[in-house]
C-alpha positions in Angstrom: -21.4 8.0 0.1 -19.1 6.9 -2.8 -15.4 6.7 -2.0 -13.0 7.1 -4.9 -10.0 4.9 -4.3 -6.7 6.9 -4.6 -4.9 6.8 -7.9 -2.2 4.3 -8.3 -3.0 2.0 -5.3 -1.7 -1.4 -6.0 -3.6 -4.3 -4.6 -0.9 -6.7 -5.4 2.8 -7.1 -5.0 5.4 -8.2 -7.4 6.2 -11.9 -7.7 9.4 -13.0 -6.0 11.9 -15.2 -7.9 12.0 -18.9 -7.1 15.1 -20.4 -5.7 16.6 -23.2 -7.8 18.8 -26.1 -6.7 22.1 -27.1 -8.3 21.7 -29.0 -11.6 22.6 -32.7 -11.6 25.5 -33.7 -14.0 24.2 -35.6 -17.0 25.3 -39.3 -17.6 27.8 -40.1 -20.4 27.8 -43.5 -22.1 31.2 -44.8 -23.4 31.5 -48.0 -25.6 33.3 -50.9 -23.8 36.1 -52.6 -25.6 34.4 -56.0 -25.4 30.8 -56.8 -26.4 29.9 -57.4 -22.8 27.1 -55.6 -20.8 28.5 -52.9 -18.6 29.0 -53.9 -15.0 26.2 -53.1 -12.7 27.6 -50.9 -9.8 26.0 -51.5 -6.5 25.6 -48.3 -4.4 27.8 -47.9 -1.4 25.8 -48.2 1.9 25.3 -44.8 3.4 27.5 -44.0 6.5 25.9 -44.8 9.9 25.9 -41.1 10.8 23.6 -40.4 7.8 21.2 -43.1 9.0 21.2 -41.7 12.5 20.4 -38.1 11.5 19.0 -37.3 8.1 20.3 -34.3 6.3 18.3 -31.1 6.9 17.8 -30.1 3.4 17.6 -32.0 0.1 18.6 -30.8 -3.4 15.0 -30.7 -4.7 15.5 -27.7 -7.2 13.7 -27.7 -10.5 17.1 -27.8 -12.3 18.0 -31.1 -10.9 14.6 -32.6 -11.6 14.6 -31.2 -15.1 18.2 -32.4 -15.7 17.2 -36.0 -14.7 14.4 -35.9 -17.2 16.7 -34.6 -19.9 19.1 -37.5 -19.3 16.3 -39.9 -20.0 15.5 -38.2 -23.2 19.0 -38.2 -24.4 19.8 -41.8 -23.5 21.1 -43.6 -26.7 18.8 -46.6 -26.2 15.7 -45.1 -24.9 12.4 -46.9 -25.2 9.2 -45.2 -26.5 7.7 -45.6 -23.0 10.7 -43.9 -21.3 10.6 -41.0 -23.8 6.8 -40.6 -23.3 7.2 -40.6 -19.4 10.1 -38.2 -19.6 8.3 -35.8 -21.9 5.2 -35.8 -19.7 7.4 -35.2 -16.6 9.0 -32.1 -18.3 5.6 -30.8 -19.3 4.5 -31.1 -15.7 7.5 -29.3 -14.5 7.0 -26.5 -17.0 3.3 -26.1 -16.1 3.3 -26.8 -12.4 7.0 -26.5 -11.4 6.5 -24.8 -8.0 3.7 -27.2 -7.1 5.7 -30.3 -8.1 8.6 -29.2 -6.0 6.5 -28.3 -3.0 4.6 -31.6 -3.2 7.9 -33.5 -3.5 9.3 -31.7 -0.5 6.2 -32.3 1.6 6.2 -36.0 0.6 9.8 -36.5 1.5 9.3 -34.5 4.8 6.6 -37.1 5.7 9.4 -39.8 5.8 12.4 -37.8 6.9 11.2 -35.3 9.4 9.0 -35.8 12.4 5.9 -33.7 13.0 6.0 -31.0 15.7 5.6 -32.5 19.1 2.0 -32.1 20.5 1.8 -29.1 22.6 0.6 -30.3 26.0 -2.4 -27.9 26.2 -3.8 -30.0 29.1 -0.8 -29.2 31.2 -1.2 -25.5 30.8 -3.3 -23.1 32.8 -6.9 -23.2 31.3 -7.4 -20.7 28.5 -9.9 -18.3 29.8 -12.2 -17.2 26.9 -14.6 -14.3 27.0 -18.2 -15.3 27.4 -20.3 -15.5 24.2 -22.3 -12.5 25.3 -19.3 -10.1 25.4 -19.1 -7.7 22.4 -15.5 -7.9 21.6 -15.9 -5.0 19.1 -16.9 -2.6 21.8 -14.0 -1.1 23.6 -11.0 1.2 23.5 -7.4 1.3 22.6 -4.8 1.1 25.4 -1.2 2.2 24.9 1.0 -0.9 25.8 4.7 -1.0 24.9 5.3 -4.2 26.9 3.0 -6.9 25.5 2.6 -5.5 21.9 3.6 -5.9 19.2 3.4 -9.6 19.1 6.3 -9.7 16.5 8.7 -7.4 14.9 8.6 -6.3 11.3 12.2 -7.2 10.6 11.7 -10.7 12.1 8.9 -11.7 9.8 10.6 -12.2 6.4 7.2 -13.3 5.0 5.9 -9.7 4.9 5.5 -8.0 1.6 7.0 -4.7 1.0 3.6 -3.1 0.7 3.1 -3.2 4.6 6.6 -2.9 5.9 6.3 0.8 6.9 9.4 1.0 9.0 11.6 -0.4 6.3 9.9 1.9 3.9 11.0 5.0 5.9 8.1 5.7 8.3 9.8 7.9 11.0 7.5 7.0 13.9 6.5 3.6 15.3 3.8 4.4 18.0 1.1 2.7 15.9 2.5 -0.7 16.9 2.0 -0.2 20.7 -1.8 -0.1 21.1 -3.8 -3.0 22.6 -7.5 -3.4 22.1 -9.5 -3.7 25.3 -13.2 -4.7 25.1 -15.4 -2.9 27.6 -16.8 -5.9 29.5 -14.2 -8.7 29.1 -10.6 -9.3 28.0 -9.1 -10.9 24.8 -6.8 -13.8 25.3 -3.2 -13.2 24.2 -2.5 -15.0 20.9 -0.7 -18.2 21.7 0.8 -19.5 18.4 1.3 -23.1 19.7 -2.3 -23.4 21.0 -3.4 -22.0 17.6 -1.3 -24.4 15.5 -2.5 -27.4 17.6 -6.0 -26.4 16.5 -4.8 -26.1 12.9 -2.9 -29.5 13.0 -3.7 -31.3 9.7 -6.1 -28.6 8.7 -6.6 -25.8 6.1 -7.5 -22.2 6.9 -8.3 -20.0 4.0 -8.9 -16.2 3.7 -11.1 -15.4 0.7 -11.5 -11.8 -0.6 -9.6 -8.7 -1.4 -6.2 -7.2 -0.4 -7.5 -6.4 3.1 -8.0 -10.1 3.8 -4.6 -10.6 2.3 -3.3 -8.0 4.8 -4.9 -10.1 7.6 -3.4 -13.3 6.2 0.0 -11.9 6.3 -0.5 -10.9 9.8 -1.6 -14.4 10.8 1.6 -15.8 9.0 3.8 -13.6 11.1 2.0 -14.5 14.3 2.6 -18.2 13.9 5.9 -18.4 12.0 8.2 -17.9 15.0 7.4 -21.3 16.5 8.0 -23.2 13.2 11.5 -24.6 12.4 13.6 -23.1 9.7 13.2 -25.0 6.5 9.8 -26.3 7.5 7.8 -23.2 6.5 7.3 -21.6 3.1 4.9 -19.6 0.9 3.9 -20.8 -2.5 2.1 -18.5 -5.0 -0.1 -20.3 -7.5 -2.8 -18.5 -9.5 -5.3 -17.0 -7.1 -3.7 -18.7 -4.1 -1.0 -17.7 -1.7 -0.3 -20.7 0.6 1.8 -20.8 3.7 2.9 -24.3 4.5 3.5 -25.1 8.2 5.1 -28.5 7.5 5.5 -29.7 11.0 1.8 -29.4 11.6 0.8 -30.6 8.1 -1.3 -27.4 8.0 -1.8 -24.5 5.5 -2.8 -20.9 6.0 -4.0 -19.7 2.6 -5.3 -16.6 0.9 -7.5 -16.8 -2.2 -8.1 -13.7 -4.4 -11.8 -13.0 -5.0 -12.4 -9.4 -4.4 -16.2 -9.6 -5.1 -16.5 -13.2 -4.0 -18.4 -13.8 -7.3 -16.8 -13.9 -10.7 -15.6 -10.6 -12.2 -13.3 -9.1 -14.7 -10.9 -8.3 -11.8 -10.2 -11.9 -10.8 -6.6 -12.1 -12.0 -4.5 -11.6 -8.9 -1.7 -10.0 -10.8 -3.6 -7.8 -13.3 -6.8 -6.4 -11.8 -6.2 -2.6 -11.8 -9.1 -2.1 -14.1 -11.0 1.1 -14.4 -14.3 -0.5 -15.4 -15.0 -3.3 -12.9 -17.7 -5.7 -14.0 -19.2 -8.5 -12.0 -21.4 -11.6 -12.4 -23.4 -11.7 -9.2 -25.0 -15.0 -10.0 -21.8 -16.9 -10.9 -19.5 -18.2 -8.0 -18.5 -21.7 -9.0 -15.2 -20.7 -10.7 -14.0 -19.5 -7.3 -16.1 -21.6 -4.9 -14.8 -24.9 -6.3 -11.5 -24.0 -4.5 -13.2 -23.6 -1.2 -14.6 -27.1 -0.8 -13.2 -29.2 2.1 -11.4 -26.2 3.8 -11.7 -26.3 7.6 -11.9 -22.6 8.3 -13.1 -20.1 5.7 -12.8 -16.4 6.4 -14.4 -14.1 3.9 -14.6 -10.3 3.2 -15.7 -8.0 0.5 -16.3 -4.3 0.7 -13.6 -1.9 -0.5 -13.9 -2.9 -4.1 -17.5 -1.9 -4.1 -16.9 1.7 -3.1 -15.7 3.3 -6.4 -19.2 4.1 -7.7 -22.8 4.2 -6.4 -23.9 1.9 -9.3 -22.2 -1.4 -10.2 -21.6 -2.7 -13.7 -23.2 -6.2 -14.0 -22.6 -8.5 -16.9 -25.7 -9.7 -18.7 -26.5 -13.4 -18.1 -26.4 -14.4 -21.9 -23.7 -12.0 -23.0 -20.6 -13.1 -25.0 -18.1 -10.8 -23.3 -17.6 -8.2 -20.6 -18.6 -5.3 -22.8 -22.3 -6.3 -22.5 -23.3 -5.1 -19.1 -25.9 -3.0 -17.2 -25.5 -0.5 -14.3 -27.4 -1.5 -11.2 -27.5 0.2 -7.7 -24.7 -1.0 -5.5 -26.9 -2.4 -2.6 -29.0 -4.3 -5.0 -26.1 -6.1 -6.6 -24.5 -6.7 -3.1 -27.7 -8.4 -2.0 -27.6 -10.6 -5.2 -24.0 -11.6 -4.5 -24.8 -12.6 -0.9 -27.8 -14.6 -2.0 -25.4 -16.5 -4.4 -22.7 -16.8 -1.7 -25.1 -18.0 1.1 -26.8 -20.5 -1.3 -23.5 -22.0 -2.1 -22.5 -22.3 1.5 -25.8 -24.1 2.4 -25.4 -26.5 -0.4 -21.7 -27.2 -0.3 -20.3 -26.8 3.1 -20.4 -29.5 5.8 -20.9 -27.6 9.1 -19.4 -30.5 11.0 -16.1 -30.0 9.3 -16.0 -26.4 8.2 -16.3 -23.2 10.2 -17.2 -20.0 8.3 -16.4 -16.4 9.3 -17.0 -13.1 7.7 -14.9 -10.0 8.4 -16.9 -6.7 8.5 -15.9 -3.3 7.0 -12.2 -2.2 7.2 -12.4 1.6 7.1 -10.8 4.2 4.8 -9.3 7.2 6.6 -9.6 9.7 3.8 -11.6 12.5 5.5 -9.6 14.1 8.4 -12.4 16.5 9.1 -14.4 13.6 10.4 -11.9 13.2 13.4 -11.5 16.9 14.1 -8.5 17.8 11.8 -9.9 20.0 9.0 -6.4 20.9 7.8 -5.1 17.3 7.5 -4.5 15.4 4.3 -6.2 12.1 4.5 -4.3 9.9 7.0 -0.9 11.5 6.4 1.2 12.5 9.5 -1.5 10.9 11.8 0.5 9.3 14.7 -2.2 8.6 17.3 -5.6 6.8 17.3 -8.8 8.7 17.8 -9.1 8.6 21.6 -12.5 10.3 22.0 -14.9 7.3 22.5 -17.9 9.2 23.6 -19.5 9.0 20.1 -19.0 6.6 17.3 -16.7 8.0 14.6 -18.7 8.6 11.4 -16.4 7.7 8.4 -19.3 7.4 5.9 -19.4 3.7 5.6 -22.2 2.2 3.6 -23.9 0.7 6.6 -26.6 -0.8 4.4 -23.9 -3.3 3.3 -22.9 -4.0 6.9 -26.5 -4.7 7.9 -27.1 -6.8 4.9 -24.2 -9.2 5.7 -25.3 -9.3 9.4 -28.8 -10.3 8.3 -27.5 -13.0 5.9 -25.4 -14.4 8.7 -28.2 -14.4 11.1 -30.6 -16.2 8.8 -28.3 -19.0 7.7 -30.3 -22.3 8.1 -27.7 -25.1 7.9 -24.3 -23.5 7.9 -23.5 -21.0 10.7 -21.6 -17.8 9.7 -19.7 -16.0 12.5 -19.5 -12.3 11.9 -16.3 -10.8 13.2 -17.0 -7.1 13.7 -13.7 -5.2 13.1 -15.4 -1.9 12.0 -15.7 0.3 15.0 -12.4 -0.7 16.6 -10.6 0.0 13.3 -12.4 3.3 12.7 -10.4 4.8 15.6 -7.0 3.8 14.0 -6.3 6.7 11.6 -2.7 6.4 12.5 -2.0 2.8 11.5 -2.2 2.8 7.6 0.7 2.5 5.2 0.1 6.1 4.0 3.2 7.3 2.1 5.4 4.5 3.4 4.5 1.8 1.0 5.3 0.2 -2.5 3.4 0.9 -5.6 3.8 -1.2 -8.7 6.8 -2.8 -7.2 8.6 0.5 -6.2 8.9 2.6 -3.2 7.1 6.0 -3.5 9.4 8.6 -4.9 10.0 12.0 -3.2 7.9 13.5 -5.9 5.0 11.2 -5.3 5.2 11.7 -1.4 4.9 15.4 -2.2 1.4 14.7 -3.5 -0.2 12.9 -0.5 -3.8 13.6 -1.7 -3.0 11.5 -4.7 -0.6 8.8 -3.5 -1.1 8.1 0.2 -2.7 4.6 0.9 -5.1 5.1 3.8 -6.7 1.6 3.1 -4.1 -1.0 3.9 -2.4 -1.4 7.3 1.2 -1.4 8.5 2.3 -4.6 10.0 2.6 -5.4 12.8 -0.6 -3.4 13.5 -4.3 -3.4 13.5 -4.8 -6.8 11.6 -3.0 -8.5 14.4 -6.0 -7.6 16.7 -8.4 -8.9 14.1 -6.5 -12.2 14.2 -6.6 -12.1 18.0 -10.4 -12.1 17.8 -10.4 -14.8 15.1 -8.1 -16.9 17.4 -10.6 -16.4 20.2 -13.6 -17.5 18.1 -11.7 -20.5 16.5 -10.7 -21.8 19.9 -14.1 -21.2 21.4 -15.5 -23.5 18.6 -12.8 -26.2 18.7 -12.4 -27.1 22.4 -14.3 -26.5 25.6 -12.6 -23.9 27.8 -13.8 -22.0 30.8 -15.0 -18.4 30.2 -13.9 -15.3 31.8 -16.7 -13.7 33.8 -17.9 -10.3 32.5 -16.0 -7.3 33.9 
């Protein structure tokens, strides 16, 4: 079945302004009364206290950097080489300002601040992991207002306004207090220190659409409480959103590629396009950014569900207007042939672990869960609690099966499928609904009065369901990274 995405859903948030440091004063040159060279002033030695304990923050704002470069350009006796270097420096600041500042901060951190102390995992009780035969996706939701949520919305300042449902006016909060319980085993509690030890010196990257971004935000909130103030930040650059955990020299990243392959919707800030066109045989423009990453987590589904046929750009075309319409499942198969071929040829399985997240559901049809008078997911406050039959939400399960077969038949590079579909199907209560931002603004009362048109039953409130997805990801990563005893089946 084809799902029409609700009008006006924004799959991105507005950019936030960059903080700038105070500008450095420029130098002035006054002529001396005698034709002698100006005295060379030796710097005063720093006080002993500053040597013992370096300052916590440094004035590394772009204004101070640019001011220093301007002083070089305005010096009365500048050399051509100095001028060229300063001009190049200013150009780099203009083009890559945030990156330059971040790299400078990280480089100085290397010298001034110690890494996080190693978490003595060996001194802890052994981490009991579920046996590989346990199907983590088969189970039920248990109300638990003691151990969940793992963090509070107001305590995670890295959350975007799209997913902060309480701040956006949602009157209930019960969706936060449900824990996933597999049928035949238990999920380990997410331990941020154990996880960051596994991430030390590494890169983890989510690749895909806004639902993978939703999960990335969740992971950032799960780990950020253990990181020191001033040693964690998010940088937005092109298709990337990068969370730096400086004490661990680690990054948690999100990369925007809603179809995995190239498309006319690849701009992360301007992709609300009525006519979406893809190039199923072209992936390198994205994939060149995935090389060398330690953990790759992919997804792609929701952007395929607008139409039964997909628009495919012709191989030798000059622009996006030259395209054909091809059945969805056929194009999906071509995309995953391109994707799997790239993985086999470019990924070192000794270094990189690859995961794929299955379908995250839309809850647009309340008659499917026995509420024929409902309006999409609006006013839903409880999960579906009848587990006797699978909930049919009209997913295109051909796409689910296709990905599962591709993962199963990989020859050189293993792909771990993380099945989130059935567990998420039951959570009709946990979407952002009417308590979200669209195009940088909170929904107005007039928009809320039209829930059929404006409610978002795709993305998830945080804290919420994506935290459980990350609990499963955590379990799989730790199962791969170190030997731990397994819990016996229950």
